[in-house]
C-alpha positions as CSV (number, residue, x, y, z in Angstrom):
1,M,80.1,-49.2,12.8
2,S,77.0,-48.1,11.5
3,A,75.4,-44.8,12.2
4,L,72.1,-44.9,14.1
5,A,69.4,-42.8,12.6
6,V,67.6,-40.6,15.0
7,E,63.8,-40.0,14.2
8,A,62.8,-36.6,14.3
9,P,59.8,-35.8,16.5
10,V,56.4,-35.1,14.4
11,A,55.3,-31.7,14.4
12,P,51.9,-31.0,16.1
13,E,48.8,-30.5,13.7
14,W,48.7,-26.9,14.8
15,A,52.3,-26.1,13.4
16,D,52.6,-23.1,11.4
17,R,49.0,-22.4,12.1
18,L,47.8,-19.2,13.9
19,V,47.0,-20.1,17.6
20,V,44.5,-17.5,19.2
21,R,42.9,-17.1,22.5
22,A,39.3,-16.2,23.0
23,A,38.4,-13.3,25.2
24,G,37.7,-14.2,28.9
25,R,38.2,-17.9,28.1
26,P,41.1,-20.2,29.2
27,L,41.2,-22.6,26.1
28,L,43.3,-21.8,23.0
29,H,42.0,-22.2,19.4
30,I,43.4,-23.0,16.1
31,A,42.3,-20.4,13.2
32,K,41.4,-21.6,9.8
33,E,44.1,-22.5,7.3
34,G,45.4,-19.2,5.6
35,I,44.4,-16.9,8.4
36,T,47.1,-14.4,9.5
37,A,46.9,-12.2,12.5
38,P,45.7,-8.5,11.8
39,P,47.6,-5.7,13.2
40,V,44.8,-5.0,16.0
41,P,44.9,-6.6,19.4
42,V,41.4,-7.9,19.2
43,F,40.0,-9.1,16.1
44,T,37.7,-11.8,14.7
45,V,38.7,-14.8,12.7
46,P,37.1,-18.1,11.6
47,L,38.2,-20.9,13.8
48,E,38.5,-24.7,13.3
49,C,35.8,-25.3,15.8
50,E,33.5,-22.6,14.3
51,P,34.1,-22.5,10.6
52,D,30.9,-20.4,10.2
53,A,32.0,-16.8,9.2
54,E,28.8,-15.4,10.7
55,R,29.5,-16.8,14.2
56,P,33.2,-16.5,15.0
57,L,34.7,-15.9,18.3
58,G,36.5,-12.6,19.3
59,V,40.1,-13.7,19.7
60,R,43.4,-12.2,20.1
61,P,46.8,-13.9,18.8
62,W,48.7,-16.2,21.4
63,D,52.4,-16.3,21.4
64,G,52.9,-18.3,24.4
65,P,53.4,-22.2,24.7
66,A,50.7,-24.3,23.3
67,T,50.2,-27.7,24.4
68,E,47.5,-30.4,23.4
69,S,45.7,-30.0,26.7
70,S,45.6,-26.3,26.3
71,I,44.1,-26.5,22.7
72,C,40.2,-26.4,22.1
73,P,39.2,-30.2,21.7
74,V,36.7,-29.4,19.1
75,C,39.5,-27.6,17.2
76,L,42.0,-30.8,17.6
77,R,39.0,-33.0,16.3
78,S,38.3,-30.8,13.4
79,L,41.8,-30.5,12.1
80,R,42.5,-34.2,12.3
81,G,39.2,-35.1,10.7
82,E,37.9,-37.1,13.9
83,P,34.1,-37.4,14.3
84,E,32.2,-35.6,16.8
85,L,31.8,-37.2,20.2
86,E,28.8,-39.0,21.0
87,Q,26.1,-37.1,22.8
88,P,25.0,-38.5,26.0
89,R,21.7,-40.5,25.8
90,L,18.7,-38.8,27.5
91,I,16.8,-41.1,30.0
92,P,13.0,-40.3,30.5
93,A,12.0,-39.1,34.0
94,G,10.9,-41.8,36.3
95,V,12.8,-44.5,34.5
96,A,15.1,-46.3,36.5
97,E,18.3,-47.5,34.9
98,T,20.8,-50.1,36.4
99,L,24.3,-48.6,36.2
100,P,27.3,-51.0,35.4
101,E,29.3,-52.1,38.1
102,P,32.9,-50.5,38.2
103,E,35.6,-52.8,37.1
104,P,38.3,-53.4,40.0
105,D,41.4,-51.3,39.9
106,R,44.2,-53.8,38.8
107,H,46.8,-51.1,38.3
108,G,47.8,-50.3,41.8
109,R,47.1,-46.7,41.5
110,H,47.8,-44.5,44.6
111,L,45.5,-41.7,45.9
112,W,46.9,-38.5,46.8
113,A,45.5,-35.1,48.3
114,V,45.1,-32.3,46.2
115,S,46.4,-29.0,47.9
116,D,44.0,-26.2,48.2
117,Q,44.5,-23.1,45.7
118,Q,47.0,-20.6,47.1
119,T,45.4,-17.6,48.7
120,Y,47.1,-14.1,49.2
121,A,46.5,-11.4,51.5
122,E,44.3,-8.4,50.3
123,A,46.2,-5.8,48.4
124,P,46.4,-2.6,50.8
125,L,45.1,0.6,49.2
126,P,47.0,3.7,49.8
127,A,45.7,5.5,52.9
128,E,46.9,9.0,51.6
129,H,48.2,11.0,48.9
130,A,50.1,14.3,48.7
131,G,49.8,14.4,52.6
132,C,46.0,14.1,52.8
133,P,44.1,11.1,53.6
134,I,41.9,9.0,51.0
135,T,38.5,7.7,51.7
136,W,37.9,4.6,49.7
137,S,34.6,2.8,48.8
138,A,34.1,-0.8,49.0
139,W,35.4,-3.2,46.3
140,K,32.9,-4.1,43.6
141,P,33.1,-6.5,40.6
142,A,34.5,-4.7,37.4
143,P,31.9,-4.4,34.6
144,V,32.0,-6.9,31.8
145,I,33.1,-5.4,28.5
146,S,32.5,-7.1,25.3
147,H,35.7,-7.7,23.0
148,Y,37.9,-7.2,25.9
149,D,40.2,-9.9,27.6
150,P,39.9,-9.3,31.3
151,S,42.6,-11.8,32.1
152,C,45.0,-10.7,34.8
153,E,48.1,-9.4,33.1
154,W,50.3,-11.1,35.8
155,C,48.6,-14.5,36.8
156,G,46.3,-14.9,33.9
157,D,43.4,-15.4,36.1
158,P,40.2,-15.1,33.5
159,G,38.2,-13.1,36.4
160,H,37.2,-9.7,35.7
161,G,38.8,-8.3,39.0
162,E,37.3,-5.5,41.3
163,L,37.2,-1.9,41.2
164,T,37.0,0.8,43.9
165,S,36.9,4.6,43.9
166,G,38.4,7.1,46.3
167,R,37.9,10.8,47.0
168,Q,40.1,13.4,48.8
169,G,39.3,17.1,49.6
170,D,36.1,19.0,49.8
171,S,34.1,20.3,47.0
172,A,33.4,23.6,49.0
173,S,36.8,24.0,49.9
174,K,39.2,26.4,48.2
175,T,42.4,25.6,49.6
176,A,41.9,21.6,49.3
177,P,40.0,21.0,46.0
178,P,38.5,17.5,45.6
179,R,40.6,14.7,44.0
180,I,39.3,11.4,42.6
181,Y,41.1,8.1,42.8
182,L,40.5,4.7,41.2
183,A,42.0,1.2,41.8
184,R,41.7,-2.2,40.2
185,R,42.9,-5.6,41.8
186,C,43.0,-9.1,40.6
187,T,40.9,-11.3,43.1
188,A,43.2,-14.3,42.5
189,C,46.7,-12.9,42.9
190,Q,46.0,-9.5,44.5
191,L,47.9,-7.4,41.8
192,M,46.6,-4.0,42.4
193,T,47.3,-0.6,41.0
194,A,45.7,2.6,42.2
195,Y,45.3,5.8,40.0
196,E,44.6,9.6,40.5
197,Q,42.2,11.0,38.0
198,V,43.7,14.0,36.4
199,G,41.2,15.3,33.9
200,S,40.9,12.4,31.4
201,D,44.0,10.7,32.3
202,L,44.7,8.2,35.2
203,R,48.2,8.8,37.0
204,T,49.5,5.9,38.8
205,I,50.0,6.6,42.8
206,A,50.6,3.0,44.1
207,H,51.2,-0.5,42.7
208,H,51.1,-3.7,44.9
209,K,53.1,-6.4,43.3
210,S,51.6,-9.7,43.3
211,R,53.4,-12.7,45.2
212,A,51.9,-15.3,42.7
213,L,54.0,-17.0,40.1
214,K,53.8,-15.6,36.7
215,D,51.1,-17.0,34.5
216,C,50.2,-19.4,37.2
217,N,46.4,-19.1,36.5
218,R,46.6,-19.5,32.5
């Protein structure tokens, strides 16, 4: 009996290459050959899709799974030496163009309904702390900070989330000095943490766990 040879799967083009993620963007990128990750969490490296060292993206290392659908298409084309995609042809205003008739579907494809995105109940803020009530302000969008990835640490949603502040006590009172509170939440999965501001530090007083699946929005 002769032995059957099993062909080993071909490694992807980005094997042994540094895969990074741009801050605030869902796509992964492939760093230029020979680049290694610096010891800092946010850095700037030349990418396959942006070889110009004067205009690289701010990125961070990526140690999660990397599939072809999650890699930047421009990075893949550059790595494979494929030509750029043909740009769409501009049609002058006021000129009518006859569109081609669609071909009949001969593959017996089936249509299916796409379910709505899962929504979750709003994260509750703590009503009191240390036996005294907290007065919270309305939620507001978190400020945009450059060179910072605002993605939710739980679900991976790339949104910036929301912030709110709370107050307790009276500045004129000697027995109940004022206290300042802050809270941040993810608007996608409702992961929320509330803090008390103690000097220049933030002390966690409440944490609302998300019911979403881990990394469901990456």
